[in-house]
C-alpha positions as CSV (number, residue, x, y, z in Angstrom):
1,M,-29.6,50.4,-18.8
2,R,-28.3,53.8,-19.6
3,T,-28.2,54.6,-23.3
4,T,-24.5,55.5,-23.3
5,G,-21.6,54.6,-21.0
6,H,-20.4,51.5,-19.3
7,R,-18.2,50.4,-16.4
8,R,-15.7,47.6,-16.2
9,V,-14.3,46.3,-12.9
10,I,-10.7,45.3,-13.0
11,A,-9.0,43.6,-10.1
12,A,-5.4,43.8,-11.4
13,A,-3.1,43.7,-14.4
14,A,-1.1,40.6,-15.3
15,T,2.5,40.1,-14.3
16,A,4.7,37.2,-14.0
17,A,6.7,38.3,-10.9
18,A,6.4,35.7,-8.2
19,A,5.0,36.1,-4.7
20,T,5.4,33.7,-1.8
21,L,1.7,33.0,-1.1
22,T,0.1,29.5,-0.9
23,L,-3.4,28.3,-1.4
24,I,-4.6,26.3,1.5
25,G,-6.6,23.2,0.5
26,T,-5.0,22.9,-3.0
27,P,-4.4,19.3,-4.0
28,A,-0.9,17.9,-3.5
29,H,-0.3,17.7,-7.3
30,A,-0.9,21.5,-7.5
31,Q,2.2,22.1,-5.3
32,T,4.5,19.5,-6.8
33,S,3.8,18.7,-10.4
34,S,6.2,19.9,-13.1
35,P,5.4,22.7,-15.6
36,T,5.1,20.1,-18.4
37,A,2.6,18.1,-16.5
38,R,0.5,21.2,-15.7
39,T,-0.3,21.8,-19.4
40,S,-2.3,18.6,-19.5
41,A,-5.8,19.7,-20.5
42,S,-7.8,17.8,-17.8
43,A,-5.4,18.1,-14.9
44,G,-4.5,21.7,-15.7
45,T,-8.1,22.8,-16.0
46,T,-9.1,21.1,-12.7
47,E,-6.2,22.7,-10.8
48,L,-6.7,26.2,-12.3
49,T,-10.5,26.0,-11.6
50,Q,-9.8,25.1,-8.0
51,L,-7.4,28.0,-7.7
52,A,-9.8,30.5,-9.2
53,E,-12.7,29.2,-7.1
54,G,-10.6,29.4,-3.9
55,Y,-9.7,33.0,-4.7
56,L,-13.3,34.1,-5.4
57,Q,-14.5,32.3,-2.2
58,Q,-11.9,34.3,-0.2
59,R,-13.4,37.5,-1.6
60,A,-16.9,36.5,-0.7
61,D,-16.0,35.3,2.8
62,L,-14.6,38.8,3.6
63,L,-18.1,40.2,3.1
64,T,-19.6,38.0,5.8
65,T,-20.1,38.6,9.5
66,A,-17.7,35.7,10.1
67,R,-15.1,37.4,7.9
68,P,-11.4,36.2,8.4
69,A,-8.7,38.7,8.9
70,V,-7.3,40.3,5.7
71,K,-3.9,38.9,6.4
72,S,-5.2,35.4,6.9
73,A,-7.4,35.6,3.7
74,R,-4.5,37.0,1.7
75,G,-2.2,34.2,2.9
76,Q,-4.5,31.6,1.3
77,V,-4.0,32.9,-2.2
78,Q,-0.9,32.3,-4.3
79,A,-0.4,35.2,-6.6
80,T,2.2,37.3,-8.5
81,R,3.9,40.1,-6.6
82,S,1.8,42.9,-8.1
83,M,-1.4,40.9,-7.8
84,T,-0.6,40.3,-4.1
85,A,-0.5,44.0,-3.5
86,Q,-3.8,44.5,-5.3
87,I,-5.4,41.7,-3.4
88,Q,-4.3,43.3,-0.1
89,D,-6.1,46.5,-1.1
90,E,-9.2,44.9,-2.4
91,F,-9.5,42.5,0.5
92,A,-9.4,45.4,2.9
93,A,-12.0,47.2,0.9
94,L,-14.3,44.1,0.9
95,V,-14.0,43.9,4.7
96,E,-15.1,47.6,4.9
97,K,-18.0,46.9,2.5
98,G,-19.0,43.9,4.6
99,R,-19.0,46.0,7.7
100,R,-21.1,48.7,6.0
101,Y,-23.6,46.0,4.9
102,E,-23.7,44.6,8.4
103,E,-24.6,48.1,9.8
104,V,-27.4,48.8,7.4
105,D,-29.2,45.4,7.5
106,G,-27.3,42.7,9.2
107,G,-25.0,41.8,6.4
108,Y,-24.3,38.2,5.3
109,T,-23.8,35.2,7.6
110,K,-21.9,33.0,5.1
111,A,-20.9,32.8,1.4
112,E,-21.0,29.9,-1.1
113,V,-19.1,30.3,-4.4
114,D,-19.1,28.0,-7.4
115,V,-17.4,28.7,-10.7
116,E,-18.5,27.6,-14.2
117,V,-15.5,27.6,-16.6
118,T,-16.3,28.0,-20.3
119,D,-12.8,28.2,-21.7
120,V,-9.2,27.5,-20.7
121,T,-6.2,28.6,-22.7
122,V,-2.7,27.5,-21.6
123,T,0.3,28.9,-23.5
124,G,3.7,28.2,-22.2
125,Q,3.9,29.6,-18.7
126,S,0.6,31.5,-18.8
127,A,-3.1,30.4,-18.6
128,T,-6.3,32.2,-19.1
129,L,-9.7,31.1,-17.8
130,Q,-13.1,32.4,-19.0
131,L,-15.5,31.6,-16.1
132,T,-18.6,32.8,-14.4
133,E,-18.8,33.3,-10.6
134,H,-22.0,32.0,-9.0
135,T,-22.2,33.3,-5.5
136,R,-24.8,33.0,-2.7
137,L,-24.6,35.3,0.2
138,Y,-26.8,34.1,3.0
139,L,-28.9,36.6,4.9
140,P,-29.4,36.7,8.7
141,F,-33.0,35.3,8.7
142,T,-34.2,32.4,10.7
143,P,-35.8,29.4,8.9
144,Q,-39.2,30.6,10.3
145,E,-38.6,34.1,8.7
146,V,-37.7,32.4,5.4
147,E,-40.9,30.4,5.5
148,E,-42.8,33.6,6.1
149,G,-41.3,35.2,2.9
150,A,-37.8,36.5,3.8
151,P,-35.1,35.8,1.2
152,E,-32.7,33.1,2.3
153,Y,-29.8,34.6,0.4
154,E,-28.8,37.1,-2.2
155,E,-27.3,35.7,-5.4
156,L,-25.1,37.0,-8.1
157,S,-23.7,35.7,-11.4
158,L,-20.6,37.5,-12.8
159,P,-18.3,36.6,-15.7
160,H,-14.6,36.9,-15.2
161,T,-11.4,36.6,-17.2
162,V,-8.8,35.1,-14.8
163,Q,-5.1,34.8,-15.7
164,F,-2.3,32.8,-14.1
165,A,1.4,32.7,-14.5
166,Q,3.9,30.0,-13.5
167,G,6.5,30.8,-10.9
168,P,10.0,29.4,-11.0
169,D,8.9,26.3,-9.1
170,G,6.1,25.6,-11.6
171,A,3.3,26.7,-9.3
172,W,0.4,28.6,-10.9
173,L,0.2,32.1,-9.5
174,L,-2.9,34.3,-9.9
175,S,-1.8,37.3,-12.1
176,S,-5.1,39.0,-13.1
177,D,-8.8,39.0,-12.5
178,E,-11.1,41.1,-14.7
179,A,-14.8,41.0,-13.9
180,D,-17.1,41.9,-16.8
181,A,-19.5,44.3,-15.2
182,E,-20.3,46.7,-18.1
183,G,-22.9,49.3,-17.3
184,G,-24.4,48.2,-14.1
185,P,-23.9,48.7,-10.4
186,T,-20.7,47.3,-8.9
187,A,-21.3,43.6,-8.2
188,T,-21.5,42.7,-4.5
189,T,-18.2,40.8,-4.5
190,Q,-16.4,43.6,-6.3
191,V,-15.1,47.0,-5.0
192,A,-13.8,49.0,-8.0
193,D,-16.2,51.0,-10.1
194,M,-14.7,53.3,-12.7
195,D,-16.2,55.0,-15.8
196,V,-14.6,54.4,-19.2
197,D,-15.3,55.7,-22.6
198,A,-18.9,56.1,-23.6
199,A,-20.3,53.0,-25.4
200,V,-22.2,52.8,-28.6
201,D,-25.9,53.1,-28.2
202,D,-27.2,49.8,-26.8
203,G,-30.9,49.7,-27.3
204,G,-32.1,53.2,-26.3
205,G,-31.4,56.7,-27.7
206,T,-32.6,60.2,-28.2
207,P,-36.3,60.1,-28.8
208,D,-38.2,61.9,-31.6
209,E,-39.9,64.2,-29.2
210,A,-38.7,66.4,-26.3
211,E,-40.2,65.1,-23.0
212,G,-39.7,67.9,-20.6
213,S,-38.8,67.4,-16.9
214,K,-39.1,64.2,-14.9
215,D,-41.0,63.9,-11.6
216,A,-38.9,64.6,-8.5
217,G,-36.8,61.7,-7.4
218,A,-38.1,59.5,-4.7
219,D,-37.3,60.2,-1.0
220,V,-35.1,57.6,0.6
221,E,-35.9,58.4,4.2
222,P,-37.5,55.4,6.0
223,L,-41.2,55.6,6.5
224,P,-42.7,56.2,10.0
225,A,-42.9,53.1,12.1
226,N,-46.7,53.2,12.1
227,S,-46.9,53.3,8.3
228,I,-49.2,50.7,6.7
229,D,-47.2,48.7,4.2
230,Y,-48.9,48.5,0.8
231,V,-49.4,44.9,-0.3
232,K,-49.9,44.4,-4.0
233,P,-52.3,41.7,-5.1
234,T,-50.8,38.9,-7.1
235,V,-53.2,39.6,-10.0
236,S,-55.1,42.8,-10.9
237,A,-57.7,43.4,-13.5
238,N,-55.0,44.2,-16.1
239,Y,-51.8,42.5,-15.0
240,N,-50.4,39.4,-13.3
241,Y,-47.8,40.7,-10.9
242,G,-47.0,37.1,-9.7
243,K,-45.9,36.3,-13.3
244,M,-43.6,39.4,-13.4
245,V,-41.8,38.2,-10.3
246,S,-41.7,34.6,-11.3
247,Y,-40.2,35.6,-14.6
248,A,-37.5,37.7,-12.9
249,D,-36.8,34.8,-10.4
250,K,-36.4,32.4,-13.3
251,Y,-34.3,34.4,-15.7
252,W,-32.2,36.7,-13.5
253,K,-29.2,34.4,-14.2
254,N,-30.1,32.1,-17.0
255,H,-31.1,34.6,-19.7
256,N,-34.1,33.7,-21.8
257,N,-32.9,32.5,-25.2
258,A,-36.1,33.8,-26.8
259,Y,-34.6,37.3,-26.4
260,R,-31.2,38.7,-27.3
261,T,-29.0,40.0,-24.5
262,Y,-27.8,43.6,-24.7
263,G,-24.4,44.8,-23.4
264,N,-26.4,46.9,-21.0
265,D,-29.3,44.4,-20.4
266,C,-31.1,45.6,-17.3
267,T,-34.1,47.4,-19.0
268,N,-34.4,44.6,-21.6
269,F,-34.8,42.2,-18.7
270,I,-37.4,44.4,-17.0
271,S,-39.4,44.7,-20.3
272,Q,-39.4,41.0,-20.6
273,A,-40.8,40.6,-17.1
274,M,-43.5,43.3,-17.7
275,L,-44.5,41.5,-21.0
276,A,-44.8,38.2,-19.1
277,G,-47.1,39.9,-16.6
278,G,-49.5,41.3,-19.1
279,W,-48.0,44.5,-20.6
280,G,-49.1,44.5,-24.2
281,P,-46.8,45.7,-27.0
282,K,-47.7,49.1,-28.4
283,G,-46.8,49.9,-32.0
284,G,-44.3,47.9,-34.0
285,A,-43.4,49.9,-37.1
286,I,-39.8,50.8,-37.7
287,I,-40.8,54.4,-38.0
288,Q,-42.1,54.3,-34.4
289,R,-38.8,52.9,-33.0
290,K,-37.4,56.2,-31.8
291,S,-40.6,57.5,-30.2
292,N,-41.2,57.0,-26.5
293,K,-44.9,56.6,-27.2
294,Y,-44.3,53.0,-28.3
295,W,-43.0,49.8,-26.8
296,F,-42.2,46.7,-28.7
297,Y,-39.7,44.0,-29.3
298,G,-38.5,43.0,-32.8
299,P,-36.3,40.4,-34.4
300,T,-33.4,42.9,-34.5
301,K,-32.3,45.9,-32.5
302,S,-33.2,48.1,-35.5
303,T,-36.8,46.8,-35.3
304,T,-37.1,47.2,-31.5
305,S,-38.3,50.3,-29.8
306,Y,-35.9,52.5,-27.8
307,T,-38.3,52.1,-24.9
308,W,-37.7,48.3,-24.7
309,A,-34.1,48.3,-23.7
310,G,-33.2,52.0,-22.9
311,A,-33.7,52.9,-19.2
312,E,-34.3,56.6,-19.9
313,N,-36.8,55.8,-22.8
314,W,-38.6,53.1,-20.7
315,Y,-39.3,55.7,-18.0
316,W,-41.1,58.0,-20.4
317,F,-43.2,55.2,-22.0
318,A,-44.1,53.6,-18.7
319,K,-44.9,56.8,-16.7
320,K,-46.0,59.5,-19.2
321,H,-47.2,57.9,-22.5
322,S,-48.8,54.6,-21.4
323,K,-49.4,55.5,-17.8
324,R,-48.7,51.9,-16.9
325,T,-46.7,53.0,-13.9
326,K,-47.2,55.7,-11.2
327,I,-44.2,57.4,-9.7
328,L,-44.0,56.9,-5.9
329,D,-42.6,59.7,-3.6
330,N,-40.6,57.3,-1.4
331,V,-38.6,54.2,-2.3
332,W,-39.8,52.4,0.8
333,K,-43.3,52.3,-0.7
334,L,-42.1,49.9,-3.4
335,A,-44.0,46.6,-3.4
336,S,-43.6,43.2,-5.2
337,A,-43.2,43.6,-9.0
338,D,-42.7,47.4,-8.8
339,V,-39.7,48.9,-10.6
340,L,-36.9,51.0,-9.3
341,Q,-34.7,53.1,-11.6
342,A,-31.4,54.9,-10.8
343,D,-29.6,58.0,-12.1
344,F,-26.3,57.3,-10.4
345,R,-24.5,60.3,-11.8
346,R,-27.4,62.8,-11.2
347,D,-27.0,64.0,-14.8
348,G,-30.6,63.6,-15.8
349,N,-30.2,60.4,-17.7
350,I,-31.4,57.2,-16.0
351,D,-28.7,54.5,-15.7
352,H,-30.3,51.4,-14.3
353,T,-33.6,49.5,-13.9
354,M,-34.5,46.9,-11.3
355,I,-37.6,44.9,-10.2
356,V,-38.8,44.1,-6.7
357,T,-38.9,40.3,-6.3
358,K,-39.5,40.2,-2.6
359,K,-40.5,42.5,0.2
360,Y,-40.1,41.4,3.8
361,S,-40.5,43.4,7.0
362,G,-40.8,46.7,5.0
363,T,-37.6,46.1,3.0
364,P,-37.8,45.6,-0.8
365,Y,-35.3,43.2,-2.4
366,L,-34.3,44.0,-6.0
367,T,-33.4,41.8,-8.9
368,Y,-31.6,42.9,-12.1
369,H,-29.3,42.2,-15.0
370,T,-25.9,43.8,-15.4
371,S,-24.5,42.6,-13.1
372,D,-26.9,39.7,-12.8
373,T,-28.2,39.9,-9.2
374,H,-31.1,38.3,-7.3
375,N,-32.8,39.7,-4.2
376,K,-30.4,42.4,-3.1
377,S,-31.8,44.5,-0.3
378,L,-32.7,48.1,-0.9
379,K,-30.8,49.0,2.2
380,K,-27.6,47.8,0.7
381,I,-28.2,49.4,-2.7
382,L,-28.9,52.8,-1.1
383,S,-25.7,52.5,1.0
384,D,-23.7,51.7,-2.2
385,Y,-25.0,54.8,-4.0
386,P,-25.9,57.5,-1.4
387,R,-25.9,60.3,-3.9
388,A,-28.1,58.7,-6.6
389,W,-31.5,59.9,-7.8
390,W,-34.1,57.2,-7.6
391,Y,-37.4,56.8,-9.5
392,A,-39.8,54.3,-8.0
393,H,-42.6,53.0,-10.2
394,R,-45.8,51.4,-9.0
395,T,-46.5,48.9,-11.9
């Protein structure tokens, strides 16, 4: 990930003002139990989890080709007055996002959302849930196409802090939803994307040596219809590309405990995948940490090279100093286990690193950390960031 800067996606601020929305499918006790009964740990957690999951499911459904009307979807969420207004705006934006995705590559046919709650705090008339959204967005491929290698769905895993406030009748009302998406592209089920204050260096940094100018960014124009699609072998003389992809498929969501997780974790994740596929460490001395000529992981950040977890630094090691990658002139030439990097702001500093985990019918599908995403199509990513500069690496 980028060496400085991060983003946070915020759905709404908390407030206790009541709105007159209901949640369809909520158990009967969720509509009738008293405020005292609601503070019961087991019953309260179950109810709040159901409410949060129902809300996140509504968001995901709006991205699909079978999307409900915004008014209908909004009517299925019970929320505070200010959150209701925010929901209306965000739901409308999600519909537009879903339509854009449908135009570029067929969109999603259905969504499945599960939530994993890690902490619940109930204090008086307010409740806070720490949870992770696990969403599958199904792609418009037939079973035969999936058998041939098409991805069945795109997946994402996104932490949230969700807050509720009790209305006058004791019903829990959604009052705030903050999705933790520091540093990476906006998660598929989110719509806000705003920069905040620069973060402390998170793995990369200014190298010891000046590197000069990068290669030109890759073209994004589709290749001619008669182009021959490059197919990378699973194994070469030096590297096992199948192991790189398998590593990314395994650890895109469940981070490997053998490594620490960075706040901006995308390049750390890619370095792990490259190591799994046969990239050997280079260097290892503390004095080499700031040089882009070296690439190694140590027991602490201070004993790990900048090139391991800094997107900008990784580019220079991979392409210039080690020559382990070759820069492609067009993003559509990417093949399995290749790496795509993005400079979203066009400021000369690379922000994000991703790996190709599938390619089907000429379209690469990318997997990355921050926000944790598996098999998102290049077509959708390009439509999200039409002004970005892209650096495509043949690994």
